[in-house]
N, C-alpha and C positions, 0 to 999 in steps of 0.2 A: 565924369561927364560923358553923356551918351554921344557916340559917334555915328551909329547906324540904327535905323529903324527897319525892322523886318516884319512884313505882313504876309499872311498866308490864307489860302482858301483851300478847302478840300471838298470832294464830292465822290459819290459812290455810283458806279456804273452797274446797275442791277442786271443788265442783260448779260454781261460777261463776268460779273462778280468781282470787279476790281475797284480799288480806291485810288484816286488820283489827287494831286495837289498842285498848287501854283504858288510861287514865292516871289516877292519883290523886295528889294533892298533900296532904301533911300538914305542919302547922306543927311544926317540930322542938322549939320551946320548950314549947308547950302540949300537943303530941301530939294536936291536934284535926285532923280531916279537913276540909280546906278546899274541895276540888274533886275530882270524878270526871267524866271525860269521857263515860262510858258507852261504847258501841260506836262507834268511828270508823274510817273508811277510811284506810289508809296503811301503808307498810312502812318498813323501815330505821329511821331516827331520827325518824320522824313523831311518835312518842309524846313525844319531848323537845320538838319544835316545838309540840305541843298544850299542853304544860305552860308553855312560855315565853310563848306567845300569851296564855294565861289570866292569867299573872302580870303581863304588860304591860297588858292590858286592864283589870285591876282595880287598877292603879296600885301594885302591890306590887313591881314591877321597872321600872326606867327603860328606855325604848325605846333610848336611846343605849348602854346596857350590854348589849344583846341578844347581841352577839358578843364581849364582854369576858370571854374564857375564864378568865383568872386570877381575876376576881371571881366568876364562875359556880362555879368549882371550890371557892372558899372558902365560898360561901353556899348553894349548892344541891347536895344529895347525890342523884345519879341512881343508884338501885338497879339491879340487873341486870334486863334485860328477859327475862322468862320466856316461852317458847313453849309454849303449851298447846292442848288442844282446847277449843272454846268451852264445852262442858258442864262443864269443869273449872275455869272462872274462879271466883275467890272472889266471893261474892254482892255485896259492896260495889262491885265493878267493873261490875256489870250491873244491880243493883237498888238503888234509893234509897228504898224504902218507909219506912224509919225516919228519913229526913232530909228537911228542907224544901228544895225545889228552887227556885232563883232563876235566871232566864234572863239570861245575859250575852253579848250579841252572838254568838249561835250556839253558845255553850257552856253547860253546866249547872253552875252554882255551887251547891255543897251546904253548907248550914250546919246544925249541930245545932239541934234545937228548944229 
């Protein structure tokens, strides 16, 4: 049964030549937003790594199961990574004004008020 839904967006900054991503995790059972990374540097599957790091750091996922792909496929749904222009990002991926931000080892954990 799927426990978490992970969505990601990436974009390329052609001025500096860097690729960035933003990742959000939603609880599949309650449909509550658990985490948004905000703007983070990284390309390829970095958005998945950002999600897994947060799940491990918040004790929602066991570190020993980080590479247990059969368990990951059963419990985490990774949506398609969309490539967009930064200005076209959904607001929740870059703005958290409506949510309470809690610092978790370099990541921003977001909980509803």
